[in-house]
C-alpha positions in Angstrom: 155.1 225.7 98.4 153.6 225.0 101.8 155.1 226.3 105.3 153.2 224.8 107.8 151.1 225.7 110.6 152.7 229.5 112.0 151.8 227.6 115.6 153.8 224.8 115.0 157.2 223.6 114.7 159.2 221.4 112.7 161.1 219.7 115.2 164.3 216.8 113.9 164.4 214.5 116.5 167.4 212.0 116.8 167.7 209.6 118.9 170.9 207.2 120.5 169.7 204.3 122.4 171.7 201.0 123.1 168.6 199.2 124.8 166.9 197.7 122.2 163.3 197.7 124.5 164.0 201.2 125.1 164.7 202.4 121.2 161.6 200.1 120.2 159.3 202.0 122.5 160.8 205.6 121.6 160.3 205.0 118.1 156.8 203.8 118.7 155.9 206.9 121.0 158.0 209.0 117.8 155.7 207.2 115.3 152.6 208.6 117.3 154.0 212.2 116.7 155.8 212.8 113.2 157.4 210.7 110.4 160.2 208.6 110.8 162.6 209.7 108.0 165.5 207.8 108.8 167.2 205.3 111.5 167.0 206.8 114.8 165.3 210.3 113.1 162.2 211.6 113.4 160.7 214.7 111.9 157.5 216.3 113.8 155.5 219.2 113.2 154.7 220.3 116.7 152.5 222.8 119.0 154.0 223.5 122.2 151.7 221.5 123.8 152.3 218.3 121.8 156.1 218.9 122.6 155.4 218.6 126.1 153.0 215.5 125.7 155.8 213.7 124.1 158.7 215.2 126.5 156.1 213.7 129.0 156.1 210.3 127.3 159.6 209.8 126.6 160.7 211.2 129.8 159.1 208.1 131.0 160.9 205.9 128.9 164.5 207.2 128.8 167.2 206.2 130.9 169.1 209.3 131.7 172.3 207.9 132.1 172.1 205.7 129.0 170.1 207.4 126.4 170.2 210.4 124.3 167.7 212.2 122.5 168.1 215.7 120.9 165.2 218.0 119.8 166.4 220.3 117.0 164.0 223.0 116.3 163.4 224.6 112.9 162.4 227.9 112.2 160.1 228.8 109.1 163.4 229.9 107.3 165.3 227.3 108.4 162.6 224.8 107.1 162.4 226.1 103.4 166.6 225.7 103.1 165.9 222.3 104.0 168.0 220.0 101.2 167.1 216.5 100.5 168.6 214.2 98.4 167.1 211.2 97.8 164.2 211.8 99.2 161.1 214.5 99.3 161.5 217.5 101.5 159.7 217.2 105.5 156.1 217.7 104.9 153.5 218.7 107.4 151.3 215.5 108.2 148.3 215.0 110.5 149.4 214.3 113.9 148.4 211.5 115.8 148.9 211.1 119.5 149.3 207.6 120.8 
């Protein structure tokens, strides 16, 4: 089993955004950084630099009074314990920064 690059962290990113326009922009931005796994949920293997770049892009889109985005970092040990029913476990893929 491949555990991923030790310089990268798997982030589970969940969002709740009421505006269709902002939600679409957030979705497209996240597509450039990771895999869309469920509605309003992404899994992204990010370096510290990529994480900061993502946060910067999202900060330009989000309305802090109306939107919510959560970043859940998973350590290698936690990542190895991920259980998935109905699809494959998270796997590191090439990162394309838009």
